[in-house]
Residue, then its C-alpha position, 0 to 999 in steps of 0.5 A: m810294873q811293866r808285868r802287872a800292865l801286861l797281864a791287864a792287857a792280857a786279860a782285857a783281851l781274853t774278856l774282849t775275846v770271850t764277850a765276842g764269842l758269845a754275841l756271835t753263838g748267841c743264847g739260842s744257838p747249838r754252841m750254847a746248848a752244850l752248857h744248859a741240861n736238858c728240859t724235863t716234863k716237869g719243868l715245861g708248859w704243853k698245849l695241844t691244839v687240833l688245827k681246822k680240818k682242810p676240805h676233802t682230805q683224811h688227814r688233821e693237822a696239829r701243833l703241840s707247844v711247849v714251853n719252859k716255865g722252869s727257872d734256867p734254861c734248858v735244852f730241847r734235845g730230840f723229838p717230845a714222846v706223844a701219846v694218845h690212849l684209848g683207855k687200856g685199849p688200842q693207842s697212838d703214838a708219835q712217830g717223828h721225821g726229820r732232823a731234830l736239833p737240840i734247841d736251846l730254850r731260855r725261860g719263857a720260850t716256844v718250842t712247836t712241832g706239827l702233828r699230823y693223823r689220819d682222822c676217823p669220820k664219827d660213822a666209821l669209828l666201829s668199823e676201823p681196825i684201830a680207832v683211838t678216840n680221847d680228847i687227852a694225851v699224854v707228852s713228855a719232854p725228848r731223853d726224859s723217863t718219867d711218865g708223862h704229862a697229860v694235856v687236853a686237846r683243844d680246836e683253835k678257839g681253845k674249846r676241848l676237842q675229841m681225837n678221832i685217830c685212825a692209825d697207830t702212828i701220829w707223824m710228827g715233824p721236827p721241833r722248831e723254835a717259835a718266833e718270838 
């Protein structure tokens, strides 16, 4: 009888310790990320928003928003792949800068990453050595080897927008979990 009471007390203490540990680490922490699979391109919702151009600058800012539409949490581990093609001609690929920490992405949660590219004036498109114009970007999740997903570029009001990129590189900041 005394042994059963001791086992019950030990089991209760262990349960309390595990529960407290999970509460301290939280569902969005890198510690919990080890428990989930990597996010896949197919299980994510993608949105590319080109922000209003600031006066007197050659660069344009954009924001890539990614929502977990899958039924389970997943880990967004690294920089997503982003490419803008001009048919079979030139293309601009995103290159990540900074340190991308793994993000435990629960169902419905959002990750955003900032993009920056050199904007071509419309009258200089033909004279530029690298000029990519398109309103569609091909994106994919980090560490996902699928072909990617086509995303329409839109302005801040939701209207379809042509991206005029005068470089072969789009600079990308580290992905961050969006505030709720």
